[in-house]
C-alpha positions as CSV (number, residue, x, y, z in Angstrom):
1,X,175.0,317.4,190.2
2,X,177.4,320.6,190.8
3,X,176.7,323.4,188.3
4,X,180.4,324.3,188.3
5,X,183.5,322.2,187.9
6,X,186.0,321.7,190.7
7,X,189.7,322.1,190.2
8,X,192.8,321.1,192.0
9,X,195.7,322.9,192.0
10,X,199.2,321.8,192.3
11,X,202.0,324.2,193.2
12,X,201.5,327.6,194.8
13,X,204.8,329.2,193.3
14,X,204.7,332.5,191.2
15,X,202.4,330.9,188.4
16,X,200.3,329.1,190.9
17,X,199.1,332.2,192.7
18,X,198.6,333.7,189.3
19,X,196.1,330.5,188.6
20,X,194.6,331.0,192.4
21,X,193.7,334.6,191.7
22,X,192.5,334.1,188.3
23,X,190.0,331.0,188.9
24,X,188.3,333.2,191.5
25,X,187.3,335.3,189.1
26,X,185.7,332.8,186.6
27,X,182.2,331.5,186.5
28,X,181.3,327.9,186.2
29,X,185.1,326.8,188.3
30,X,185.6,326.6,191.3
31,X,188.9,326.2,193.0
32,X,188.1,323.4,195.4
33,X,191.7,321.8,196.5
34,X,195.4,323.0,196.8
35,X,198.6,321.7,197.5
36,X,201.4,323.4,198.5
37,X,203.9,324.2,201.3
38,X,203.1,324.8,204.9
39,X,204.7,328.0,204.4
40,X,202.3,329.1,201.8
41,X,199.1,328.1,203.8
42,X,198.8,332.3,204.4
43,X,197.8,332.5,201.0
44,X,194.9,330.3,201.2
45,X,193.2,332.2,204.1
46,X,189.5,332.7,204.2
47,X,189.1,330.5,201.2
48,X,186.7,327.9,200.7
49,X,188.6,324.9,199.9
50,X,190.7,321.5,201.0
51,X,194.3,322.1,201.7
52,X,196.9,319.5,201.1
53,X,200.6,319.1,201.5
54,X,201.1,316.1,199.3
55,X,199.6,315.9,195.9
56,X,199.7,312.1,196.1
57,X,196.8,312.5,198.7
58,X,194.8,315.1,196.7
59,X,194.7,312.4,194.1
60,X,192.3,310.4,196.1
61,X,189.8,313.1,196.2
62,X,186.8,311.9,194.0
63,X,185.2,315.4,193.6
64,X,187.7,317.0,191.4
65,X,187.0,317.5,187.6
66,X,190.5,318.7,186.8
67,X,193.8,319.4,187.8
68,X,196.0,322.3,187.3
69,X,199.7,321.5,187.8
70,X,201.8,324.6,188.3
71,X,204.9,323.0,190.1
72,X,208.7,323.0,189.5
73,X,209.2,321.6,186.0
74,X,211.3,318.7,187.0
75,X,208.2,317.5,189.0
76,X,205.6,317.6,186.2
77,X,206.4,314.2,184.7
78,X,205.7,312.4,188.0
79,X,202.5,314.3,189.2
80,X,200.8,314.4,185.3
81,X,201.5,310.7,185.1
82,X,199.8,309.8,188.4
83,X,196.8,312.1,187.4
84,X,196.6,310.9,184.0
85,X,196.7,307.2,185.2
86,X,193.5,307.7,187.2
87,X,191.9,309.6,184.3
88,X,191.5,312.9,185.8
89,X,192.1,315.8,183.0
90,X,195.2,318.0,183.7
91,X,196.4,321.5,182.5
92,X,200.4,321.5,182.8
93,X,202.2,324.7,183.2
94,X,205.0,324.7,180.5
95,X,207.7,323.8,180.3
96,X,205.5,320.4,180.0
97,X,208.3,318.1,180.8
98,X,212.5,318.5,180.9
99,X,213.0,315.3,178.2
100,X,211.7,314.2,175.2
101,X,211.4,310.6,177.0
102,X,209.2,311.8,179.5
103,X,206.7,313.7,177.3
104,X,206.3,310.8,174.9
105,X,205.4,308.6,177.9
106,X,202.8,311.0,179.3
107,X,201.3,311.4,175.6
108,X,201.0,307.9,175.2
109,X,199.1,307.6,178.7
110,X,196.8,310.5,177.8
111,X,195.9,308.5,174.8
112,X,195.7,305.2,176.2
113,X,193.4,306.4,179.0
114,X,191.4,308.8,176.7
115,X,192.3,311.9,179.3
116,X,192.3,315.4,178.7
117,X,195.8,316.8,178.8
118,X,196.4,320.5,178.3
119,X,199.7,322.2,178.3
120,X,200.3,325.9,179.1
121,X,201.6,328.0,176.4
122,X,199.8,331.0,177.3
123,X,200.6,333.1,174.4
124,X,198.8,331.0,172.0
125,X,195.6,332.2,174.2
126,X,196.4,336.1,174.1
127,X,193.2,337.6,172.2
128,X,195.8,339.6,170.0
129,X,197.6,336.3,169.1
130,X,194.2,334.7,168.1
131,X,193.5,338.0,166.0
132,X,196.8,337.7,164.2
133,X,196.3,333.9,163.1
134,X,192.5,335.0,161.8
135,X,194.4,337.8,159.4
136,X,197.5,335.7,158.6
137,X,195.3,332.5,157.5
138,X,194.0,334.6,154.8
139,X,197.9,335.1,153.5
140,X,199.0,332.2,151.0
141,X,202.4,333.5,150.8
142,X,205.7,332.7,152.8
143,X,205.7,334.5,156.2
144,X,209.0,335.6,158.1
145,X,208.5,335.9,162.2
146,X,210.8,337.3,164.4
147,X,210.3,336.9,167.9
148,X,211.7,337.9,171.4
149,X,211.3,336.9,174.7
150,X,213.6,338.2,177.1
151,X,213.5,339.1,180.8
152,X,216.1,339.1,184.1
153,X,215.2,335.5,185.7
154,X,214.1,333.2,186.9
155,X,216.8,331.0,187.0
156,X,215.6,327.3,187.5
157,X,218.2,324.9,189.0
158,X,216.9,321.8,187.2
159,X,215.7,323.5,183.9
160,X,217.6,324.5,181.1
161,X,216.9,327.9,179.4
162,X,216.5,326.5,176.3
163,X,213.3,324.2,177.4
164,X,212.0,326.9,179.8
165,X,211.9,329.6,177.3
166,X,212.6,327.9,174.1
167,X,209.3,326.0,174.2
168,X,207.1,329.5,174.1
169,X,208.8,330.3,170.9
170,X,208.4,327.0,169.3
171,X,204.9,327.0,170.4
172,X,204.1,330.3,168.3
173,X,206.4,329.0,165.3
174,X,204.6,325.3,165.1
175,X,201.4,326.4,165.7
176,X,201.3,329.2,162.9
177,X,203.8,327.8,160.5
178,X,203.4,323.9,161.2
179,X,205.7,321.2,161.3
180,X,207.2,320.7,157.6
181,X,210.8,321.8,159.0
182,X,214.0,321.5,157.0
183,X,216.5,323.0,159.1
184,X,216.9,324.2,162.7
185,X,219.7,326.1,164.0
186,X,220.2,327.1,167.6
187,X,223.2,328.9,169.6
188,X,223.8,330.7,172.9
189,X,224.7,334.2,172.5
190,X,225.3,335.2,176.1
191,X,225.6,333.4,179.3
192,X,226.3,334.3,183.1
193,X,228.8,331.1,184.3
194,X,227.9,332.3,188.0
195,X,224.4,331.7,187.7
196,X,222.9,328.3,186.8
197,X,220.9,328.1,183.7
198,X,221.2,331.6,182.7
199,X,221.8,332.6,179.2
200,X,220.5,334.0,176.1
201,X,219.7,331.7,173.0
202,X,219.0,332.5,169.0
203,X,216.9,330.0,167.2
204,X,216.4,329.6,163.8
205,X,213.9,327.6,161.6
206,X,213.6,327.3,157.9
207,X,210.6,325.7,156.2
208,X,210.0,323.7,152.8
209,X,207.5,326.3,151.8
210,X,209.7,329.5,152.3
211,X,208.5,330.5,155.7
212,X,211.2,331.5,158.3
213,X,211.4,332.0,161.9
214,X,213.7,333.6,164.2
215,X,213.8,334.2,167.8
216,X,216.0,335.9,170.2
217,X,215.1,334.7,174.2
218,X,216.7,334.2,177.3
219,X,216.7,335.3,181.3
220,X,219.6,337.7,181.5
221,X,218.2,340.3,179.8
222,X,217.8,343.9,181.8
223,X,215.1,345.1,179.6
224,X,212.1,342.9,179.5
225,X,210.9,342.2,175.8
226,X,207.8,339.9,174.7
227,X,207.0,340.8,171.1
228,X,207.0,339.2,167.8
229,X,206.6,340.2,163.9
230,X,205.1,338.5,161.1
231,X,205.7,339.7,157.7
232,X,205.7,339.1,154.2
233,X,206.3,341.0,150.9
234,X,203.4,343.4,151.4
235,X,202.1,343.3,154.9
236,X,203.4,343.4,158.5
237,X,201.8,342.6,161.9
238,X,203.2,342.9,165.4
239,X,202.5,342.0,168.6
240,X,203.5,343.5,172.0
241,X,203.0,341.0,174.5
242,X,203.4,343.5,177.4
243,X,200.2,345.2,176.5
244,X,198.5,342.4,174.5
245,X,197.8,344.6,171.7
246,X,198.0,343.9,167.7
247,X,199.7,346.5,165.3
248,X,199.5,346.6,161.7
249,X,202.1,348.6,159.8
250,X,201.1,351.4,157.6
251,X,203.2,352.2,154.4
252,X,201.8,355.7,154.5
253,X,202.6,356.6,158.1
254,X,205.9,354.5,158.0
255,X,205.0,353.0,161.3
256,X,203.1,350.5,163.1
257,X,199.6,351.3,164.1
258,X,197.3,349.8,166.7
259,X,194.4,347.9,165.2
260,X,191.3,349.2,166.3
261,X,189.4,346.1,165.8
262,X,191.2,344.3,168.4
263,X,189.1,345.1,171.3
264,X,189.1,341.7,173.7
265,X,190.0,342.3,176.8
266,X,190.3,339.0,178.3
267,X,193.8,338.0,179.6
268,X,195.6,334.9,178.2
269,X,195.2,332.9,181.4
270,X,191.7,333.6,181.6
271,X,191.6,332.3,178.2
272,X,193.2,329.4,178.6
273,X,191.5,327.9,181.8
274,X,188.1,328.8,179.8
275,X,189.3,326.4,177.5
276,X,190.6,323.9,179.7
277,X,186.8,324.0,181.3
278,X,184.8,323.8,178.2
279,X,186.9,320.7,176.8
280,X,186.0,319.2,180.4
281,X,182.2,320.2,180.2
282,X,182.2,318.8,176.7
283,X,183.7,315.7,177.3
284,X,186.8,316.2,174.8
285,X,189.5,313.8,175.3
286,X,192.1,315.4,173.0
287,X,193.5,318.9,173.1
288,X,196.1,320.3,170.1
289,X,198.6,321.9,173.1
290,X,199.5,318.0,173.9
291,X,200.4,317.1,170.1
292,X,202.2,320.3,170.1
293,X,204.3,319.7,173.2
294,X,205.5,316.4,172.0
295,X,206.7,318.1,168.5
296,X,208.5,321.0,170.5
297,X,210.1,318.6,172.8
298,X,211.3,316.4,169.9
299,X,212.6,319.8,168.6
300,X,214.5,320.9,171.8
301,X,216.0,317.3,172.2
302,X,217.8,317.8,168.9
303,X,219.2,321.1,169.6
304,X,220.3,320.8,173.2
305,X,223.5,322.8,173.7
């Protein structure tokens, strides 16, 4: 038996290349196969792996322990369905799918076949976020979250901004605050009509227990931002996603100061891949991100604009 896991990667675009680079530096994991376009083969030069141009042929490889799916979102459903049907564990880049129907069907297949299915909500694996969760878990009071996820591009022809970007915001919201929601409001506050699927959205969610979540996100901002603030009456935390640091508001100083206890330098993508491989090694069939994806896409389906 091999002393490492053999992974396959489907898709070698921007995020596929990030997976490629990250896996090469992980212990106990080997990237053994990649499905890509012929024009991308140079990216795999001098690497010891099998190259495919059709993921359906990779599907027949009996030596793969897990598959990472990093294609265009509209292809996620078909590829995921076939690998889950063959009972091969998968990690799917977000957005999981582009419809509630597709998500529900994949959820059913994974449950029926008792096959691991993880979804790449990468912000949930950052060390600063995990440290924040530990801190706010001790607070038994209503919380307010304000989140920003802004950049310029990418513009996906077949994936609405609400699904492409909104799933990140909702993953944070639901992971921290749960799903006891009483009201969801969303609106488009800016758009570029000359570009397909280009805009900025505002999302507001209210909870039965008094929690609230507000987010501004989109792909036509000149200034890149990725941060969120969790606050209550007496304390406030802030994560700057661009430097992966956690800050705590100091009333004496009147500003946010770096949390000195947060020293984990592991990158979110590394953490996510390690988590995926640990679940496979432990023969675990369920992952919380699949149930989370189902809840996220239920909400997105209700608020499509």
